[in-house]
N, C-alpha and C positions, 0 to 999 in steps of 0.2 A: 300648837307648833310642835313639831317633830323632833326628836333629838339629833339628825342630821342637821335641820334647819337650825337649831339652837346655837348648834355648835359651830356653824358657817357664820349667824350673827354675830356671835364671840370674837371669831377670829377676825372677823371684816371690823369690827369695832377695835379689838387690840391694835390692828394695824395702823388703822385711822388715830387711833390714842399716840402710839409711838411715834408717828410722823409729826402728830401735834408737839410732842415733846423735842423732839429734834429741831423743829423749827422755830420754838420758844427760845429753845438754850443755845441756837445761835450754832448749833452743828450744819444744819442746813441754812445758808445766808437766805435775805428775803431776794436779793437779784436772781438766787437759782429759783426760790419756790415760796411763797408764802404762807402761811399755817393754814389748814384746812377750814378752820372756821373761817377764817377770812374769805376762803374760796367761795365758802357756799354765801357769805355776805355779799360779795362781789358778783356772784351768779343770780341772786335775788335782785340786785340794782340792775344788771343789763336786762334781765326780763321785766322789771317794773317801766325800765327806761323806754322800752320796746324799741330801740336803737340798732338790733341786731334781729329782729321779728322778720323782717325780708330775705335775709340770711339762713336762720333757722328754718324757715317754711320753704326756702327752695331746696337746703337738703334733705330734710325729711319728706318732702315732696316725692322727690329723686330718688328716695330710698325706697320709701312706699312702691312705688312705679318697677324698679329693679327687683323688688320682691315679689311683686306681682307676676313681673314676668317670667322669674326663677321657678315661682312656685307651677305656673301653668305649663310652663315648658317642660319643667323636670318630671312632673307625674306622667304628663303625657309621652313623654320619651322614655321613662320608667315603663310605660303599659306594652310599649313599642317594643323593646329591646327585651323585656322579659318573653314576650310571646314568640320571639325568634333567637333559637339558641344561638348559633352559628356568629349571630350580629353578636350577641351578648360575650361570647367567649375573644370575639375580635378588639371589643371595646374595653373588656375589664381592666386590661394592663394600662391601657390607656386614661382610664378613670383613677388606678393607683398614682400614677403621674401626674396628672393634670395640675395640681397646685405646683408644680415646680416650675410651670411656665410662667415667666414674668408678664402678665397680663397686661399691666400698665405700658408694655413697651409698644403695645397696638395704639396706644392713644392717638400718635400724628395720622396711622392709616386711617383710624375711626373719624379724625375730623375732615378727613378727605372725603369720605363716605357719606358721612352725616352732617357736616358743617360745623359751626362752634356754637352752636346748642347745649340742649340739655342731654342729648339723643347720644352723644358719644359716652359721656359720663354714666347712663343710665345702662346702657350696652354694656358698659365693663362691670358694674356691680351685678347684673343679671347673670354674665359670664361666669362670676366667682361664686354665685349661690347655686347657678343651675346644678353644677355635678354632685354637689350635697345632696339636693333631693334628690335626683336620679340614684344614687347609690343609696340611700335611705328607702325609697319606693320600691329598689329592687328587692332589698333585704326585706322588705313589707310582705311584697309580693310573694316572696319563696315560702315565706310562713301561711299562706292560708292554705286551710286544711281541704286535702283531696274532697273529703264530702261536698263540701259547699260547691266545688266545682262541679261536680256531678250533680249535684240537686240543679245547678244552671243549666246543664247540657239538657237533664230530664225535662226542665220546664221549658225547653227551648228558645232559652234568653241569646238573644244576639250578643257579640263580643261588647260592642258598647253598653248594652244592658247588664252583663255580666259585669263589666268595670265599675258601673256604676251603682250598682244594689248589692254586690258581692266583694268582687277584692279589694275595691279601694276602701269601702269601708270596714272590712276586716283588716287592712295594712294601716286604717288611720294614724296608730300610736306611733309607726315609725315613719309616717309620712311628717308627721308633727315634729320628731326630732330633725327631719330635713329641715322643717321649718326654721326652727330654733337656730340653726347653723346658717340658713340663707338671710336670716335678718342679720347677724353679726356682719357677712360677708358682704352683703349688700351695703351695708352704711362704708366697711371699710371700702368698698371699691368708690363709692360717691364722695367719700371725704379724701381718699387718695387720689382720684380725677380731678377735685378742687384743688389739692395742692400743688399739681404738675401744670395746669393750664385752664386758669377760672377768672373771673372777675368777681364773683360772688358765691356764697355759700359758706357754709360753718367751716370746710376744709381752708378754704381763702382766707378766713378771717383769723384761724388760728395760724396757719402761716404767716400773714402779714405780723400778726402779734409777737408769734415768735422772733421774728427778724427785727422788730422795732422793740422787743424785750418788755413786751407788754403782758407781764403776768395777769393782771387783772382782767384780760378779758382772755387770754389764752387757757389757762388754766378752769376758768368758770364754764368755756365750752366745751373741754375735753369731759370734765366730770358731768354735764347735761348729755352728753353722748352717751357717756356710762349708764347714765340713770334712765335714758329712753331705751337702751337695750337692753338691759335689767329688768325695765316693767315689761317690755314686751314677750321677754322672754320667762318671766314669773306668769302671765296670762296665758302663753302657750301650753307651759309645764301643766296648769292647774287643769287646763282642756285634757290633756292628756292622761292627767289620774285620774279624771272624772270616767275617760273611757277605759282606762283597765279596770276602775273599780266596778264599772257598769257589767264588765265581764269575769268578774272576780278574781281579776289578777293583779290588784293593786295590793 
């Protein structure tokens, strides 16, 4: 374990220990929040009972679909935008202010367009994640050495071949950074949409539990979302480090 990872782990454990102490001492009453060890016990009980398996599968499945759409559309858009300088100059200011747009305000419109199924939620999750992927793809493509592009031209590679065999592999670490952000944004989009208007999913269950002061359901689900997001990001981060290490940049 690296020194940064050690300090990160100690900081996390210290925060959990402080929260545990505050809960046990009564500074934070049980109506507001139960101790962290009780949250973990409740999470185990929820998973073991299987009562929320359908809601968990629904949310994670929709988040995975939103992530896949954001990655595919973001990488493809990044390639096109990078190729046309004027288009990039036009869109760059929009990328900088994109996350100021209240995407959830379009939810009623998306229901009209796509119906009451999962499609509006997936669309919102993808909308939140796609710009992070585009921006990081552009950053990666900006750093592709010119010699590689010249080599591609010498070998008469088509634009698609150049992208698949040269530029995208070279920009992979930056694209993976976008992927880490897209994971978080996709989960936020799906769960937020389930909060607003849905009859299932983890977001709906958290909202229902919050309304009914059901801390034994609400906090374990929040912890589960955090664990899923952290685990996926750790996997992507390790993949990114392997690529950098192979290039002697780790």
